[in-house]
Structure formats: C-alpha cells, structure tokens
C-alpha angles and dihedrals in degrees: 000000000000128000120195118187148150096033115185115198132185116298122238091259091050092050093051090050090049091052092049091048090053089059095052095091091055100039085229103133090127089065094058112116100180123110145168121249116206130196107202093189094055095032091231135128132194132195119229115200109213122223094248093051091044089054092051095047092047093051092048092046090057095045113126095236132055091233090079094047100065091121089064090057089055092054099087129187129195115195142160114239126185112191142145119275091247089063093045090055089061095040089054087070087080098071101144112087096007135107124186131194106192136191108257116251088208092060095036095051095044102047099065146352117282121244137184093273090066091069139062100234099146091139099042092110128183135038091261095057092044091050091053091048093048090051089050091052089049089058091052089049089052090056089047092055091049090052094046091050091048114022088185090067096098092167091064090050091050092049090053091055094045092049095046109117121231087239089073110123118233128186120220132174105225129203110199139149136223093261091058091044090051090054090047093048096048093047101040111027092102096034118143091235111089090213090065093048089050091048091052091047088055090052088058090061095057120106112272088006089159087077086065103034105036125086091182127095111239 
C-alpha cells in the first residue's frame, strides 16, 4: 500500500523563472515564448509553456549529463507519502536533493494500540496467516501498555521497536525535485513492488511529466 497526497508543484512565477534560467547559457531569452496568464477577477494565474521553451527543456532533460538538467533540479515538489517501511528503506537510497519530515515512531507507537490498518499486508492471505499476524500485533500492544503505564521502562519501548514489522506504514512529507523523480522513475518504473509502480504512475500525472518520463527529444 502507498498513499500519495497533497502534492505542491512549482508556481507559475517559479516556472517562468526556471525557463528563463534554462536560457542563460545560450543568451536566448528573446526566444522564450512562455508566459503567465492572470485572471484578476478570480485572483488566479496560470503558466503556459511555449513550444520553443518546451523544445529546449525537453532536449536538456534528455541530455546525457546532469550539467544540462539544472532546470529539473529547480522544479521542486512537496508531497505527503504514506508507505510501508520496506518501501521507505528503498526510497531512502535517493538522498541527494530530497528532504523528509516523517511522523515519529515514538509518538505513533505510544499514542494508541496498533491494528491491521497500520500495516501493508495486502498479500498476507488466509485466516491462518492473519491470525498469526494479529497475535504478533497483540504482543507489541502488550509491550506498548507496559511502556505507557511506566515510561521509565525503556526495555518495553525497545522491544516494541525491535518487534515492529517492516510492513508498518509511515507518513512522511517529502521535498523532491524533477531530477530526483527522473532517477526514481527510470530505475523503478518496472519494479516488482507494486508500491514503486504506483509511485511511478503518480509521477506520470505531474505537470510537464514528459520531462521526467520521456527519453525522446521533442
């Protein structure tokens, strides 16, 4: 299971600045054909990427070296992701260009008993397997109660952490950029974990996602 929500992508003003920056190396600002359309009555604005700028960004995005893809590193995304710890252990590979603010396991584990909805157990089929897992969670909750009743009981707290399955779901607010997302997409789009395939499908819904997903020059 993976839940992706509340994505924040670059504003119109940020996109215009990113396009202008991409033209710095070529002194070609006069060739830019992107603009911002504002609606004073609604108080809204929208960015329109022109065909010439789209051509430039697409070529740079598919360049063989990162030196040409600086504009992707300027296109930042902030998003809430809830996923099992076994997925986070792989996502943590992408350290450069990312920041994560996670829900604390200390607070999450101590505030209430755990239940099945706290875990990604989509493939834990059969009443027997579920029964074993429920018994295991009951043991963790027993340790939780001992710790809550006596916060000085550090052993009970440690046992909770050591017993916590990797299927435990954790929510993190991620700050990434399109360069990082491009690396993730290329490496994980056909991954055997459904969570990665779902994450890559979400990437495809982002504005200008072709800068991430395409290997073709427009």
